[in-house]
CHARMM internal coordinates of N, CA and C (Angstrom, degrees):
IC EDIT
DIST 1 N 1 CA 1.4496
DIST 1 CA 1 C 1.5154
ANGL 1 N 1 CA 1 C 111.82
DIST 1 C 2 N 1.4246
ANGL 1 CA 1 C 2 N 119.33
DIHE 1 N 1 CA 1 C 2 N -44.83
DIST 2 N 2 CA 1.4348
ANGL 1 C 2 N 2 CA 121.33
DIHE 1 CA 1 C 2 N 2 CA -177.17
DIST 2 CA 2 C 1.4239
ANGL 2 N 2 CA 2 C 111.53
DIHE 1 C 2 N 2 CA 2 C -93.87
DIST 2 C 3 N 1.3300
ANGL 2 CA 2 C 3 N 124.15
DIHE 2 N 2 CA 2 C 3 N -0.99
DIST 3 N 3 CA 1.4159
ANGL 2 C 3 N 3 CA 128.26
DIHE 2 CA 2 C 3 N 3 CA -176.80
DIST 3 CA 3 C 1.6260
ANGL 3 N 3 CA 3 C 113.47
DIHE 2 C 3 N 3 CA 3 C -54.77
DIST 3 C 4 N 1.2901
ANGL 3 CA 3 C 4 N 114.24
DIHE 3 N 3 CA 3 C 4 N -37.24
DIST 4 N 4 CA 1.4845
ANGL 3 C 4 N 4 CA 120.96
DIHE 3 CA 3 C 4 N 4 CA -177.47
DIST 4 CA 4 C 1.6174
ANGL 4 N 4 CA 4 C 112.29
DIHE 3 C 4 N 4 CA 4 C -79.07
DIST 4 C 5 N 1.1667
ANGL 4 CA 4 C 5 N 116.76
DIHE 4 N 4 CA 4 C 5 N -15.24
DIST 5 N 5 CA 1.5284
ANGL 4 C 5 N 5 CA 120.40
DIHE 4 CA 4 C 5 N 5 CA -178.24
DIST 5 CA 5 C 1.4742
ANGL 5 N 5 CA 5 C 111.34
DIHE 4 C 5 N 5 CA 5 C -71.33
DIST 5 C 6 N 1.3858
ANGL 5 CA 5 C 6 N 113.06
DIHE 5 N 5 CA 5 C 6 N -59.62
DIST 6 N 6 CA 1.4687
ANGL 5 C 6 N 6 CA 118.11
DIHE 5 CA 5 C 6 N 6 CA -173.80
DIST 6 CA 6 C 1.3727
ANGL 6 N 6 CA 6 C 121.38
DIHE 5 C 6 N 6 CA 6 C 82.34
DIST 6 C 7 N 1.1828
ANGL 6 CA 6 C 7 N 120.92
DIHE 6 N 6 CA 6 C 7 N 167.86
DIST 7 N 7 CA 1.5040
ANGL 6 C 7 N 7 CA 129.52
DIHE 6 CA 6 C 7 N 7 CA -175.41
DIST 7 CA 7 C 1.6008
ANGL 7 N 7 CA 7 C 108.56
DIHE 6 C 7 N 7 CA 7 C -58.53
DIST 7 C 8 N 1.2897
ANGL 7 CA 7 C 8 N 116.52
DIHE 7 N 7 CA 7 C 8 N -55.78
DIST 8 N 8 CA 1.4997
ANGL 7 C 8 N 8 CA 119.24
DIHE 7 CA 7 C 8 N 8 CA -179.03
DIST 8 CA 8 C 1.4088
ANGL 8 N 8 CA 8 C 110.95
DIHE 7 C 8 N 8 CA 8 C -52.74
DIST 8 C 9 N 1.2866
ANGL 8 CA 8 C 9 N 118.52
DIHE 8 N 8 CA 8 C 9 N -48.91
DIST 9 N 9 CA 1.5739
ANGL 8 C 9 N 9 CA 127.86
DIHE 8 CA 8 C 9 N 9 CA -176.80
DIST 9 CA 9 C 1.5144
ANGL 9 N 9 CA 9 C 107.27
DIHE 8 C 9 N 9 CA 9 C -59.91
DIST 9 C 10 N 1.2794
ANGL 9 CA 9 C 10 N 120.91
DIHE 9 N 9 CA 9 C 10 N -46.31
DIST 10 N 10 CA 1.5380
ANGL 9 C 10 N 10 CA 121.80
DIHE 9 CA 9 C 10 N 10 CA -179.82
DIST 10 CA 10 C 1.4037
ANGL 10 N 10 CA 10 C 111.48
DIHE 9 C 10 N 10 CA 10 C -71.09
DIST 10 C 11 N 1.3937
ANGL 10 CA 10 C 11 N 121.78
DIHE 10 N 10 CA 10 C 11 N -34.53
DIST 11 N 11 CA 1.5393
ANGL 10 C 11 N 11 CA 116.37
DIHE 10 CA 10 C 11 N 11 CA 170.38
DIST 11 CA 11 C 1.4863
ANGL 11 N 11 CA 11 C 111.95
DIHE 10 C 11 N 11 CA 11 C -62.76
DIST 11 C 12 N 1.3576
ANGL 11 CA 11 C 12 N 114.08
DIHE 11 N 11 CA 11 C 12 N -43.55
DIST 12 N 12 CA 1.5172
ANGL 11 C 12 N 12 CA 115.51
DIHE 11 CA 11 C 12 N 12 CA 179.40
DIST 12 CA 12 C 1.5963
ANGL 12 N 12 CA 12 C 113.41
DIHE 11 C 12 N 12 CA 12 C -56.85
DIST 12 C 13 N 1.2915
ANGL 12 CA 12 C 13 N 113.65
DIHE 12 N 12 CA 12 C 13 N -43.48
DIST 13 N 13 CA 1.3698
ANGL 12 C 13 N 13 CA 116.94
DIHE 12 CA 12 C 13 N 13 CA 177.09
DIST 13 CA 13 C 1.5639
ANGL 13 N 13 CA 13 C 118.99
DIHE 12 C 13 N 13 CA 13 C -64.32
DIST 13 C 14 N 1.2814
ANGL 13 CA 13 C 14 N 111.55
DIHE 13 N 13 CA 13 C 14 N -36.65
DIST 14 N 14 CA 1.4782
ANGL 13 C 14 N 14 CA 120.43
DIHE 13 CA 13 C 14 N 14 CA 171.97
DIST 14 CA 14 C 1.6298
ANGL 14 N 14 CA 14 C 116.44
DIHE 13 C 14 N 14 CA 14 C -66.32
DIST 14 C 15 N 1.4441
ANGL 14 CA 14 C 15 N 110.91
DIHE 14 N 14 CA 14 C 15 N -34.88
DIST 15 N 15 CA 1.4093
ANGL 14 C 15 N 15 CA 110.34
DIHE 14 CA 14 C 15 N 15 CA 177.18
DIST 15 CA 15 C 1.5433
ANGL 15 N 15 CA 15 C 113.00
DIHE 14 C 15 N 15 CA 15 C -73.88
DIST 15 C 16 N 1.3746
ANGL 15 CA 15 C 16 N 110.90
DIHE 15 N 15 CA 15 C 16 N -36.94
DIST 16 N 16 CA 1.5181
ANGL 15 C 16 N 16 CA 119.10
DIHE 15 CA 15 C 16 N 16 CA -179.87
DIST 16 CA 16 C 1.6602
ANGL 16 N 16 CA 16 C 106.95
DIHE 15 C 16 N 16 CA 16 C -62.97
DIST 16 C 17 N 1.2547
ANGL 16 CA 16 C 17 N 116.49
DIHE 16 N 16 CA 16 C 17 N -37.67
DIST 17 N 17 CA 1.4678
ANGL 16 C 17 N 17 CA 125.84
DIHE 16 CA 16 C 17 N 17 CA -177.36
DIST 17 CA 17 C 1.6614
ANGL 17 N 17 CA 17 C 107.55
DIHE 16 C 17 N 17 CA 17 C -67.90
DIST 17 C 18 N 1.3698
ANGL 17 CA 17 C 18 N 106.28
DIHE 17 N 17 CA 17 C 18 N -38.39
DIST 18 N 18 CA 1.4939
ANGL 17 C 18 N 18 CA 111.71
DIHE 17 CA 17 C 18 N 18 CA -176.91
DIST 18 CA 18 C 1.5799
ANGL 18 N 18 CA 18 C 108.52
DIHE 17 C 18 N 18 CA 18 C -73.90
DIST 18 C 19 N 1.3159
ANGL 18 CA 18 C 19 N 117.00
DIHE 18 N 18 CA 18 C 19 N -38.08
DIST 19 N 19 CA 1.4344
ANGL 18 C 19 N 19 CA 117.85
DIHE 18 CA 18 C 19 N 19 CA -179.87
DIST 19 CA 19 C 1.5642
ANGL 19 N 19 CA 19 C 110.56
DIHE 18 C 19 N 19 CA 19 C -70.74
DIST 19 C 20 N 1.3085
ANGL 19 CA 19 C 20 N 119.47
DIHE 19 N 19 CA 19 C 20 N -33.11
DIST 20 N 20 CA 1.4286
ANGL 19 C 20 N 20 CA 124.62
DIHE 19 CA 19 C 20 N 20 CA -174.36
DIST 20 CA 20 C 1.6248
ANGL 20 N 20 CA 20 C 108.76
DIHE 19 C 20 N 20 CA 20 C -74.97
DIST 20 C 21 N 1.2800
ANGL 20 CA 20 C 21 N 108.02
DIHE 20 N 20 CA 20 C 21 N -53.17
DIST 21 N 21 CA 1.5304
ANGL 20 C 21 N 21 CA 114.71
DIHE 20 CA 20 C 21 N 21 CA -172.01
DIST 21 CA 21 C 1.6132
ANGL 21 N 21 CA 21 C 117.24
DIHE 20 C 21 N 21 CA 21 C -95.74
DIST 21 C 22 N 1.2505
ANGL 21 CA 21 C 22 N 113.61
DIHE 21 N 21 CA 21 C 22 N -17.52
DIST 22 N 22 CA 1.5341
ANGL 21 C 22 N 22 CA 121.88
DIHE 21 CA 21 C 22 N 22 CA -176.46
DIST 22 CA 22 C 1.4235
ANGL 22 N 22 CA 22 C 112.07
DIHE 21 C 22 N 22 CA 22 C 80.70
DIST 22 C 23 N 1.3346
ANGL 22 CA 22 C 23 N 114.87
DIHE 22 N 22 CA 22 C 23 N 169.89
DIST 23 N 23 CA 1.4122
ANGL 22 C 23 N 23 CA 121.20
DIHE 22 CA 22 C 23 N 23 CA -175.98
DIST 23 CA 23 C 1.5560
ANGL 23 N 23 CA 23 C 115.56
DIHE 22 C 23 N 23 CA 23 C -76.88
DIST 23 C 24 N 1.3317
ANGL 23 CA 23 C 24 N 112.41
DIHE 23 N 23 CA 23 C 24 N -20.09
DIST 24 N 24 CA 1.5504
ANGL 23 C 24 N 24 CA 112.11
DIHE 23 CA 23 C 24 N 24 CA 179.48
DIST 24 CA 24 C 1.5084
ANGL 24 N 24 CA 24 C 117.48
DIHE 23 C 24 N 24 CA 24 C -85.66
DIST 24 C 25 N 1.4715
ANGL 24 CA 24 C 25 N 109.72
DIHE 24 N 24 CA 24 C 25 N -18.16
DIST 25 N 25 CA 1.4735
ANGL 24 C 25 N 25 CA 116.59
DIHE 24 CA 24 C 25 N 25 CA -175.30
DIST 25 CA 25 C 1.6034
ANGL 25 N 25 CA 25 C 109.82
DIHE 24 C 25 N 25 CA 25 C -90.84
DIST 25 C 26 N 1.3118
ANGL 25 CA 25 C 26 N 117.08
DIHE 25 N 25 CA 25 C 26 N -24.60
DIST 26 N 26 CA 1.4935
ANGL 25 C 26 N 26 CA 120.13
DIHE 25 CA 25 C 26 N 26 CA -173.41
DIST 26 CA 26 C 1.4737
ANGL 26 N 26 CA 26 C 113.06
DIHE 25 C 26 N 26 CA 26 C -57.73
DIST 26 C 27 N 1.3993
ANGL 26 CA 26 C 27 N 119.37
DIHE 26 N 26 CA 26 C 27 N -49.53
DIST 27 N 27 CA 1.4902
ANGL 26 C 27 N 27 CA 116.43
DIHE 26 CA 26 C 27 N 27 CA 179.10
DIST 27 CA 27 C 1.5083
ANGL 27 N 27 CA 27 C 114.56
DIHE 26 C 27 N 27 CA 27 C -60.04
DIST 27 C 28 N 1.3367
ANGL 27 CA 27 C 28 N 115.02
DIHE 27 N 27 CA 27 C 28 N -35.51
DIST 28 N 28 CA 1.5855
ANGL 27 C 28 N 28 CA 117.62
DIHE 27 CA 27 C 28 N 28 CA 172.92
DIST 28 CA 28 C 1.5100
ANGL 28 N 28 CA 28 C 110.95
DIHE 27 C 28 N 28 CA 28 C -56.03
DIST 28 C 29 N 1.3938
ANGL 28 CA 28 C 29 N 113.52
DIHE 28 N 28 CA 28 C 29 N -56.43
DIST 29 N 29 CA 1.5014
ANGL 28 C 29 N 29 CA 115.58
DIHE 28 CA 28 C 29 N 29 CA -177.58
DIST 29 CA 29 C 1.4812
ANGL 29 N 29 CA 29 C 111.06
DIHE 28 C 29 N 29 CA 29 C -59.55
DIST 29 C 30 N 1.2889
ANGL 29 CA 29 C 30 N 121.99
DIHE 29 N 29 CA 29 C 30 N -40.94
DIST 30 N 30 CA 1.4201
ANGL 29 C 30 N 30 CA 118.85
DIHE 29 CA 29 C 30 N 30 CA 175.85
DIST 30 CA 30 C 1.3693
ANGL 30 N 30 CA 30 C 117.73
DIHE 29 C 30 N 30 CA 30 C -64.57
DIST 30 C 31 N 1.3143
ANGL 30 CA 30 C 31 N 117.83
DIHE 30 N 30 CA 30 C 31 N -37.96
DIST 31 N 31 CA 1.5262
ANGL 30 C 31 N 31 CA 120.15
DIHE 30 CA 30 C 31 N 31 CA 169.62
DIST 31 CA 31 C 1.5491
ANGL 31 N 31 CA 31 C 112.47
DIHE 30 C 31 N 31 CA 31 C -57.75
DIST 31 C 32 N 1.2108
ANGL 31 CA 31 C 32 N 116.12
DIHE 31 N 31 CA 31 C 32 N -48.90
DIST 32 N 32 CA 1.4781
ANGL 31 C 32 N 32 CA 122.52
DIHE 31 CA 31 C 32 N 32 CA 178.27
DIST 32 CA 32 C 1.5040
ANGL 32 N 32 CA 32 C 116.08
DIHE 31 C 32 N 32 CA 32 C -55.55
DIST 32 C 33 N 1.4631
ANGL 32 CA 32 C 33 N 107.53
DIHE 32 N 32 CA 32 C 33 N -45.52
DIST 33 N 33 CA 1.4684
ANGL 32 C 33 N 33 CA 114.57
DIHE 32 CA 32 C 33 N 33 CA 179.01
DIST 33 CA 33 C 1.5711
ANGL 33 N 33 CA 33 C 112.69
DIHE 32 C 33 N 33 CA 33 C -68.41
DIST 33 C 34 N 1.2925
ANGL 33 CA 33 C 34 N 117.73
DIHE 33 N 33 CA 33 C 34 N -33.17
DIST 34 N 34 CA 1.4135
ANGL 33 C 34 N 34 CA 124.84
DIHE 33 CA 33 C 34 N 34 CA 174.12
DIST 34 CA 34 C 1.5424
ANGL 34 N 34 CA 34 C 114.64
DIHE 33 C 34 N 34 CA 34 C -60.57
DIST 34 C 35 N 1.3716
ANGL 34 CA 34 C 35 N 109.94
DIHE 34 N 34 CA 34 C 35 N -48.82
DIST 35 N 35 CA 1.4366
ANGL 34 C 35 N 35 CA 121.78
DIHE 34 CA 34 C 35 N 35 CA 179.92
DIST 35 CA 35 C 1.5699
ANGL 35 N 35 CA 35 C 109.75
DIHE 34 C 35 N 35 CA 35 C -60.00
DIST 35 C 36 N 1.3049
ANGL 35 CA 35 C 36 N 111.23
DIHE 35 N 35 CA 35 C 36 N -49.64
DIST 36 N 36 CA 1.5083
ANGL 35 C 36 N 36 CA 116.52
DIHE 35 CA 35 C 36 N 36 CA 177.76
DIST 36 CA 36 C 1.5250
ANGL 36 N 36 CA 36 C 113.45
DIHE 35 C 36 N 36 CA 36 C -60.98
DIST 36 C 37 N 1.1922
ANGL 36 CA 36 C 37 N 119.79
DIHE 36 N 36 CA 36 C 37 N -33.62
DIST 37 N 37 CA 1.5477
ANGL 36 C 37 N 37 CA 124.72
DIHE 36 CA 36 C 37 N 37 CA 179.86
DIST 37 CA 37 C 1.4345
ANGL 37 N 37 CA 37 C 104.56
DIHE 36 C 37 N 37 CA 37 C -75.70
DIST 37 C 38 N 1.3774
ANGL 37 CA 37 C 38 N 126.03
DIHE 37 N 37 CA 37 C 38 N -40.84
DIST 38 N 38 CA 1.3804
ANGL 37 C 38 N 38 CA 122.94
DIHE 37 CA 37 C 38 N 38 CA -179.97
DIST 38 CA 38 C 1.5705
ANGL 38 N 38 CA 38 C 112.64
DIHE 37 C 38 N 38 CA 38 C -67.39
DIST 38 C 39 N 1.3111
ANGL 38 CA 38 C 39 N 116.27
DIHE 38 N 38 CA 38 C 39 N -38.36
DIST 39 N 39 CA 1.5316
ANGL 38 C 39 N 39 CA 120.08
DIHE 38 CA 38 C 39 N 39 CA 174.08
DIST 39 CA 39 C 1.4610
ANGL 39 N 39 CA 39 C 110.41
DIHE 38 C 39 N 39 CA 39 C -59.52
DIST 39 C 40 N 1.3426
ANGL 39 CA 39 C 40 N 116.65
DIHE 39 N 39 CA 39 C 40 N -40.11
DIST 40 N 40 CA 1.4729
ANGL 39 C 40 N 40 CA 125.27
DIHE 39 CA 39 C 40 N 40 CA -173.53
DIST 40 CA 40 C 1.5136
ANGL 40 N 40 CA 40 C 107.02
DIHE 39 C 40 N 40 CA 40 C -65.60
DIST 40 C 41 N 1.2720
ANGL 40 CA 40 C 41 N 112.91
DIHE 40 N 40 CA 40 C 41 N -45.81
DIST 41 N 41 CA 1.5319
ANGL 40 C 41 N 41 CA 117.72
DIHE 40 CA 40 C 41 N 41 CA -179.23
DIST 41 CA 41 C 1.4648
ANGL 41 N 41 CA 41 C 109.71
DIHE 40 C 41 N 41 CA 41 C -65.16
DIST 41 C 42 N 1.4163
ANGL 41 CA 41 C 42 N 119.19
DIHE 41 N 41 CA 41 C 42 N -44.31
DIST 42 N 42 CA 1.4762
ANGL 41 C 42 N 42 CA 120.65
DIHE 41 CA 41 C 42 N 42 CA -179.12
DIST 42 CA 42 C 1.5216
ANGL 42 N 42 CA 42 C 106.93
DIHE 41 C 42 N 42 CA 42 C -60.00
DIST 42 C 43 N 1.3675
ANGL 42 CA 42 C 43 N 121.34
DIHE 42 N 42 CA 42 C 43 N -46.31
DIST 43 N 43 CA 1.4815
ANGL 42 C 43 N 43 CA 120.51
DIHE 42 CA 42 C 43 N 43 CA -175.92
DIST 43 CA 43 C 1.4849
ANGL 43 N 43 CA 43 C 106.93
DIHE 42 C 43 N 43 CA 43 C -61.10
DIST 43 C 44 N 1.3027
ANGL 43 CA 43 C 44 N 117.51
DIHE 43 N 43 CA 43 C 44 N -42.86
DIST 44 N 44 CA 1.5395
ANGL 43 C 44 N 44 CA 120.00
DIHE 43 CA 43 C 44 N 44 CA -174.62
DIST 44 CA 44 C 1.4863
ANGL 44 N 44 CA 44 C 105.43
DIHE 43 C 44 N 44 CA 44 C -61.33
DIST 44 C 45 N 1.3209
ANGL 44 CA 44 C 45 N 120.32
DIHE 44 N 44 CA 44 C 45 N -42.41
DIST 45 N 45 CA 1.5116
ANGL 44 C 45 N 45 CA 119.92
DIHE 44 CA 44 C 45 N 45 CA -176.06
DIST 45 CA 45 C 1.5173
ANGL 45 N 45 CA 45 C 109.04
DIHE 44 C 45 N 45 CA 45 C -71.59
DIST 45 C 46 N 1.3354
ANGL 45 CA 45 C 46 N 118.64
DIHE 45 N 45 CA 45 C 46 N -31.32
DIST 46 N 46 CA 1.4638
ANGL 45 C 46 N 46 CA 119.48
DIHE 45 CA 45 C 46 N 46 CA 177.60
DIST 46 CA 46 C 1.4428
ANGL 46 N 46 CA 46 C 113.58
DIHE 45 C 46 N 46 CA 46 C -68.25
DIST 46 C 47 N 1.4655
ANGL 46 CA 46 C 47 N 117.80
DIHE 46 N 46 CA 46 C 47 N -39.51
DIST 47 N 47 CA 1.4817
ANGL 46 C 47 N 47 CA 122.78
DIHE 46 CA 46 C 47 N 47 CA 178.98
DIST 47 CA 47 C 1.5884
ANGL 47 N 47 CA 47 C 103.83
DIHE 46 C 47 N 47 CA 47 C -67.93
DIST 47 C 48 N 1.3306
ANGL 47 CA 47 C 48 N 121.59
DIHE 47 N 47 CA 47 C 48 N -44.45
DIST 48 N 48 CA 1.4300
ANGL 47 C 48 N 48 CA 114.95
DIHE 47 CA 47 C 48 N 48 CA -175.11
DIST 48 CA 48 C 1.4880
ANGL 48 N 48 CA 48 C 111.10
DIHE 47 C 48 N 48 CA 48 C -68.78
DIST 48 C 49 N 1.3411
ANGL 48 CA 48 C 49 N 121.04
DIHE 48 N 48 CA 48 C 49 N -33.08
DIST 49 N 49 CA 1.4938
ANGL 48 C 49 N 49 CA 121.30
DIHE 48 CA 48 C 49 N 49 CA 179.42
DIST 49 CA 49 C 1.5698
ANGL 49 N 49 CA 49 C 109.10
DIHE 48 C 49 N 49 CA 49 C -70.99
DIST 49 C 50 N 1.3642
ANGL 49 CA 49 C 50 N 116.33
DIHE 49 N 49 CA 49 C 50 N -34.51
DIST 50 N 50 CA 1.4625
ANGL 49 C 50 N 50 CA 116.03
DIHE 49 CA 49 C 50 N 50 CA 176.81
DIST 50 CA 50 C 1.5994
ANGL 50 N 50 CA 50 C 114.43
DIHE 49 C 50 N 50 CA 50 C -69.79
DIST 50 C 51 N 1.3864
ANGL 50 CA 50 C 51 N 112.94
DIHE 50 N 50 CA 50 C 51 N -28.78
DIST 51 N 51 CA 1.4878
ANGL 50 C 51 N 51 CA 116.63
DIHE 50 CA 50 C 51 N 51 CA 174.26
DIST 51 CA 51 C 1.4525
ANGL 51 N 51 CA 51 C 114.15
DIHE 50 C 51 N 51 CA 51 C -72.62
DIST 51 C 52 N 1.3556
ANGL 51 CA 51 C 52 N 117.63
DIHE 51 N 51 CA 51 C 52 N -34.70
DIST 52 N 52 CA 1.4003
ANGL 51 C 52 N 52 CA 123.84
DIHE 51 CA 51 C 52 N 52 CA 175.37
DIST 52 CA 52 C 1.4507
ANGL 52 N 52 CA 52 C 111.81
DIHE 51 C 52 N 52 CA 52 C -68.08
DIST 52 C 53 N 1.3712
ANGL 52 CA 52 C 53 N 114.87
DIHE 52 N 52 CA 52 C 53 N -37.90
DIST 53 N 53 CA 1.5407
ANGL 52 C 53 N 53 CA 118.91
DIHE 52 CA 52 C 53 N 53 CA -177.98
DIST 53 CA 53 C 1.5486
ANGL 53 N 53 CA 53 C 106.38
DIHE 52 C 53 N 53 CA 53 C -73.23
DIST 53 C 54 N 1.4323
ANGL 53 CA 53 C 54 N 123.58
DIHE 53 N 53 CA 53 C 54 N -33.30
DIST 54 N 54 CA 1.3452
ANGL 53 C 54 N 54 CA 119.46
DIHE 53 CA 53 C 54 N 54 CA -174.79
DIST 54 CA 54 C 1.6010
ANGL 54 N 54 CA 54 C 105.73
DIHE 53 C 54 N 54 CA 54 C -78.88
DIST 54 C 55 N 1.3349
ANGL 54 CA 54 C 55 N 119.98
DIHE 54 N 54 CA 54 C 55 N -33.19
DIST 55 N 55 CA 1.4399
ANGL 54 C 55 N 55 CA 121.05
DIHE 54 CA 54 C 55 N 55 CA 175.08
DIST 55 CA 55 C 1.4700
ANGL 55 N 55 CA 55 C 114.84
DIHE 54 C 55 N 55 CA 55 C -62.22
DIST 55 C 56 N 1.3696
ANGL 55 CA 55 C 56 N 116.53
DIHE 55 N 55 CA 55 C 56 N -36.41
DIST 56 N 56 CA 1.4423
ANGL 55 C 56 N 56 CA 114.53
DIHE 55 CA 55 C 56 N 56 CA 176.06
DIST 56 CA 56 C 1.6240
ANGL 56 N 56 CA 56 C 117.70
DIHE 55 C 56 N 56 CA 56 C -74.41
DIST 56 C 57 N 1.3519
ANGL 56 CA 56 C 57 N 111.54
DIHE 56 N 56 CA 56 C 57 N -24.45
DIST 57 N 57 CA 1.4561
ANGL 56 C 57 N 57 CA 116.74
DIHE 56 CA 56 C 57 N 57 CA 171.49
DIST 57 CA 57 C 1.4544
ANGL 57 N 57 CA 57 C 112.78
DIHE 56 C 57 N 57 CA 57 C -71.08
DIST 57 C 58 N 1.3149
ANGL 57 CA 57 C 58 N 119.68
DIHE 57 N 57 CA 57 C 58 N -36.46
DIST 58 N 58 CA 1.4126
ANGL 57 C 58 N 58 CA 118.89
DIHE 57 CA 57 C 58 N 58 CA -174.12
DIST 58 CA 58 C 1.5594
ANGL 58 N 58 CA 58 C 112.55
DIHE 57 C 58 N 58 CA 58 C -88.01
DIST 58 C 59 N 1.3155
ANGL 58 CA 58 C 59 N 116.03
DIHE 58 N 58 CA 58 C 59 N -20.15
DIST 59 N 59 CA 1.5058
ANGL 58 C 59 N 59 CA 117.33
DIHE 58 CA 58 C 59 N 59 CA 179.12
DIST 59 CA 59 C 1.5267
ANGL 59 N 59 CA 59 C 105.04
DIHE 58 C 59 N 59 CA 59 C -133.46
DIST 59 C 60 N 1.3363
ANGL 59 CA 59 C 60 N 119.79
DIHE 59 N 59 CA 59 C 60 N 73.41
DIST 60 N 60 CA 1.5090
ANGL 59 C 60 N 60 CA 123.04
DIHE 59 CA 59 C 60 N 60 CA 179.88
DIST 60 CA 60 C 1.4848
ANGL 60 N 60 CA 60 C 105.15
DIHE 59 C 60 N 60 CA 60 C -69.06
DIST 60 C 61 N 1.3253
ANGL 60 CA 60 C 61 N 112.35
DIHE 60 N 60 CA 60 C 61 N 135.11
DIST 61 N 61 CA 1.5774
ANGL 60 C 61 N 61 CA 116.69
DIHE 60 CA 60 C 61 N 61 CA 177.26
DIST 61 CA 61 C 1.5534
ANGL 61 N 61 CA 61 C 103.91
DIHE 60 C 61 N 61 CA 61 C -108.82
DIST 61 C 62 N 1.3033
ANGL 61 CA 61 C 62 N 105.47
DIHE 61 N 61 CA 61 C 62 N 136.95
DIST 62 N 62 CA 1.4434
ANGL 61 C 62 N 62 CA 113.79
DIHE 61 CA 61 C 62 N 62 CA 177.87
DIST 62 CA 62 C 1.4946
ANGL 62 N 62 CA 62 C 106.11
DIHE 61 C 62 N 62 CA 62 C -117.24
DIST 62 C 63 N 1.3723
ANGL 62 CA 62 C 63 N 113.72
DIHE 62 N 62 CA 62 C 63 N 140.50
DIST 63 N 63 CA 1.4754
ANGL 62 C 63 N 63 CA 118.95
DIHE 62 CA 62 C 63 N 63 CA 172.94
DIST 63 CA 63 C 1.4730
ANGL 63 N 63 CA 63 C 115.34
DIHE 62 C 63 N 63 CA 63 C -99.10
DIST 63 C 64 N 1.2706
ANGL 63 CA 63 C 64 N 119.15
DIHE 63 N 63 CA 63 C 64 N 28.03
DIST 64 N 64 CA 1.4610
ANGL 63 C 64 N 64 CA 124.55
DIHE 63 CA 63 C 64 N 64 CA 170.74
DIST 64 CA 64 C 1.5241
ANGL 64 N 64 CA 64 C 112.23
DIHE 63 C 64 N 64 CA 64 C -76.18
DIST 64 C 65 N 1.2495
ANGL 64 CA 64 C 65 N 119.82
DIHE 64 N 64 CA 64 C 65 N 124.39
DIST 65 N 65 CA 1.4127
ANGL 64 C 65 N 65 CA 125.34
DIHE 64 CA 64 C 65 N 65 CA 176.82
DIST 65 CA 65 C 1.4660
ANGL 65 N 65 CA 65 C 111.15
DIHE 64 C 65 N 65 CA 65 C -127.23
END
COOR INIT
IC SEED 1 N 1 CA 1 C
IC BUILD
């Protein structure tokens, strides 16, 4: 996703964010973004595990031969 941006692009984005938000707000914004990303990943894992559990309930496989 970020492969096409490159180092100069990332530096430019960070400089613009620093100018807009200021040096005191950037750590708070980063922490909020990290927490949001963590919650999103946990919710995605929960949905995937719920789907797997419901699939196993609907189609139980038995190894009796």
